[in-house]
N, C-alpha and C positions, 0 to 999 in steps of 0.2 A: 111575579116573575118566577118561572120554573127553573129548577136546577136538576142536573143529573148526578146520581150517586153511583160511582164505580167502585168495584172491588178488584183489587190487584193482588195476585198471588204468583208464586213461583213453583214450577214443577221440581226444580233442583233443591229448593229449601222450603219444606212444608210449614215450618214455623213462621215464615215470612207472610205478613198480611198488611195491606194498606187499604183505606177507603177514602176516596177523594170526592169533594163536591165541586162541580163546575157548571157554569151556565151554558145553555145551548148556543148562544151567539159568540161564545169565546172560541179561540182558535186552538188547533192542535199544538201549536208552539207553546201556549199557556199550560196545557196539560203536560207537555214534555218537561217544562221547567219545574212544575210541581212534583213530578215523579223524581227528578234528579235530586231535589231538596229533601224529599221525604225518605228516599232510599240511600241518601248520602253517596251519590255517584258523581265522580269528578272526571275531568279530562276527557270530555266527550269528543269523539272524532266524527261519528255518524250515528244517527238514530232513525228508526222507522216505526210507524204504526201500520198494521195490516188489518183491514176489515176481514172478518172470517164468518164462516157459518157456525152452527152449533157445535161442530166437532173441531173447531179451530183450524179449519182448512183455509189457507190464505187466499185472499182475493185482491182487492185494490190496495195499493201501497201509497202512503203519505210520508215523505222523508224530510229530514231536517235540512239536508243539502241536496242540490240537484243531482239526479242520477238518470243516465240514458241507458236504455236497454233495447235489444233487438227482440221483437215479438212478432208472432204470426197473426195476420189479420186477413179476413176474407175480402177480396177485391171483387165487387159485383161487375165491374167493367170487364175484368179478365176472367171472371167466374172461376177463381182459384185462390188458394191461400198464398199470401206473399209476406215477406219479411219487411217490417217497417220499424223505424226508430221511434221509441216512445220515451218522452221525458216525464219523470215522476212528478206527482203533485207535491207542493211544498207545504209544510206545516203552517208557515206564516201567512199563507193565502187560503187556508182551508178552515172553515168553521165547522164545529161539531154537528150543528143542526142539519147541515147539508149531507151528512154521511150516516147519521144515526137514524135508521129507518125501522128498527125493531126495538120494542120495549125491553127486550133482553139481549140487546146487541152485544156481540163478543168481538174482541180485538186481541191482537198480539203486539206487544211493544218489544223491540230489540234495541239494545244499547251496545255500542261499540266504542271502546276506549282502551286504556291500558289493560283492562279485563272486559270480557263480554258477558252480558246478562240478557235473559229473556223472561218477560212477564206475561201472564195471562190476565186479560182484563174483561170484566163482565158488567154490563149495566144492570144494577139490581133494584133501582128505584128512581122514579121521576116525581119530584115533590115541589111544593111551593117554597120559595126562598124566605118567606115570612119577613120581608122587608130588609133582609141582610144583603149587603152588597160587597162583602169581602170574599171574592172567589178568583181563582180556585184555591182550595185549602184542604189539607189532610185532616180528617176528623177521627180516624182510627189508626193506631200505630202499634203493631205487634211484631216483635222479632227484628233482628238485624241480618243483613246479608253478610255471610262470611267473606272475608277478603280473599280474592283469588290471587295466586302468585302472578306477578307481572311477567309477560313473555318478553325477554330482552334478547335481541339478536345482536351478537357481537360481530364486528367485522373480522374477517380472516386475518390471522397474524402473518405479517410479511417478514421473512427472514432478512436480517441486515446483510447486505452484500457489499463487499469491499469495492470501492469505486475503481473502475477500470482505468488503467494507466493511459494517459493521453498520448496518442500517437503523434510523433513529430510531424509538423506540417511539411509537405513537399515543397522545397524551394527550387524554383526553376532558374537556370542560369540566365544572366543578363545577356540578351542577344546582341546588344550594342557592344558589350565588352568582348564577346566571342568574335565579332566581325573584325577586330583588330588583329587576329591571328591569321587572317586570310593572306596577308602579304608576306608572311615569313617563308624563306626558302631554306632548304637543307644545306648545311655547310659540310661538304665531304671531308675536308681536312679535320674538322672537329669530330666527326664520326669516327675517322680512322684513329685519332688520338685516344678516344674513349675505348675503342676495341683493343688498342695496344695496352692500355692500362689494365683492362680486364684479363688479357692473356698473361700479363706479368703477375697478376694476383693468383691466377690458377696454376701457371706452369713455371714461374720463375723469371728472372731477368733475361735469360738467354733467349726465350721465345718472344719476349717483349720487344727485342731489337730486330727481330726478323719480320717477315711479312705479316699482315693482319691474320687473325685466327681463322677467319672464314675463307681465306685463300689457301690455307694449308690443307694437306691431305687429312681427311677425317680420321679420327681414332677408330679402329675397327675392332670387332670382337667383344665378347662379354668380359666383365671384370674377373670372372672366375677362370678364364682361359688365358693362355699366353698372348700378349699383345705386341704388335710391331708398329713403329712410327717411322715413316719415310724421312730420311735426312740426307740431302746431297746425293741422292741416288743409291745410297747403301741402306741396308737394313740393320737396325740395332735392336737387339732383344731387350725387353724391359721386364724386370722381375714382376711376378704376380703381385698385385697390390696388397692382398691380405698377407701373403707369405713374407713380403719384404718389410712389412711394418713391424717395428720393435716396440717395446714398452716405452711409454713417454718418459719414464724416470731415467732411462738410459741416456738421454740427451741432456746436454748442459743448458741449452736454451731452446726456445720454440723455433728459432730460425733454422736450426739443424734439421727439424722435421721436414720443412719444406724442401731443403736441399736433398735430403735422403730420398724423398718421394719423387723428386724431379730428375734424379739420376746424377746429381752433381756432388753428392756427399762423399763418394769413393774416388780415390786417385786411380786413373786408368793410364795404361801405357799407350804411347802413340804407335800406330801401326806403320 
């Protein structure tokens, strides 16, 4: 039984060297596992073997996990180049003997994990197994790969925001309750009583016993000017509001303020 002897090196680390023995009928997945163990690579996410020419120019790809790519292919029916979807060959389905066609075949191995590595592989010898059956295995081990810093992408820090105050829910009135107000009628006597009380509060008891405030002649003029109020056909001059106001401390109680401003605080002679 024949075996392949491959030399594995790294352009990034010249001191790194491995040599692996593997049988032609073994698969690329076996080769992949031997490389991981000998180079002490862990946490593999994806890995690929590339068949190359003597200058390590990539050609066919054999991957650990399926990969779909858009490639250009010539379509003889259309007589033009078209884009087609191509699924990569898988290591677990690919035997070395089906792809090693050159006694000095070269390959590239790319490892993707927490750190990425690339190895150059070259077939240096095809020999008899001498009855041995433990393959693949690493038979030459020189140097270690320096550990690359892991690339850790941290999520963006979100600033803590104070929770927005909850808006009170809009409460609609009960339509059934509002409908009970439809039959209510205005009581004119009650309205007149309320207006009388309002006039008494504003102008004193004298105006409260007279006709409602809205039936009387409106007060005219600005507060800064002399103002006249019609009363029984005669005109009575009222002192300017500001000028007639005295200091609050000059009154014995608050009731005298209302009487003063309403014109009832001073004794007047009958005409």
